N, C-alpha and C positions, 0 to 999 in steps of 0.2 A: 503494498501500500505506500503510497504519494502521498507526504504532509510535510507543508512548506511549514515552517517555525521563524517569526521572528525572532533576533538575535542583539540584543545591547553587544557596544562596541568592546566592553569587557569578555562578555561569554564567550563573543567571538574569538576575541582572541586565547581566552584560555581554552573552548576548544580549538583553537588552531595548533599550541601548543602543547597539549598532549595528544595530538594525532602526531605530530612529531616524534615525540620522545616515547609513546607506543608503537609506533606505527603501521597506529590500527586505522579504518575509513574517523574520518565525523561520523558516517550516520553506526559506523560500529560504537562508539564510542556513547552515544546514545543512544542505540538499544540500549545496550547494559546496562548505562544510566537506568532509564525506565526500568527495568527487571531488578537490577539492583532497591530503587524506592519503593516499588510493586511490592517483595519481597518483607524490607524493614516496617513498610504500613499493611499487611498483610492483606497486604490484596490477595483477590479471587486468580486474577491471571499467574500466583506462581504454580499452577496446577495443583494446588491440593483440590480433591474432589469437596462437598457439601458435606456427606457424610464424615472423611477425616478432620472438618472445621467442628461439626458440634460429638465428632464422638468424643470427648469427655463430658458431655452432659446428657449423652443421651440415656434412660433409663432412670432419672435422677429424681423426678417427679411422681409420684404416686396419685395414679385417678380416681381410686377404689376398687371393687371390682372390676374383671374386666368385662368384656363383653355387653361395656357402655352403649353402644352404638347400638346394639343390637335390640339394645330390650327398648332405648331411647320411646317408644309410645308407652311399657308399662309405666318407665318411672315418671314418667309425663301426666301420666291418668293419675298415681299414687298424688305428686305434688298437686295438683288441682283440687284431688279430693280433700285435702289434706287442710288447704286453704278452704275451699268452701264449706269444711264441716265447723269453721272456726266463727266464720258472722253468726 
């Protein structure tokens, strides 16, 4: 993908100096900088899956007895019956 970026004179000089020192192209340096910033900020672009990013919190919440979705109608009827009986 082709992207145009406007750099201030100082950033342009720094990029040119880094390219000469490292022997890499300016594009390579920019791609590397974006990857490193993405990693440091925990970006999804680092290749980790949604599961990997949330694996430490999966299963820590207990929502009560299982199959609540299958029993939703039954649970709702009980809730409404209890509220109706209070009046």
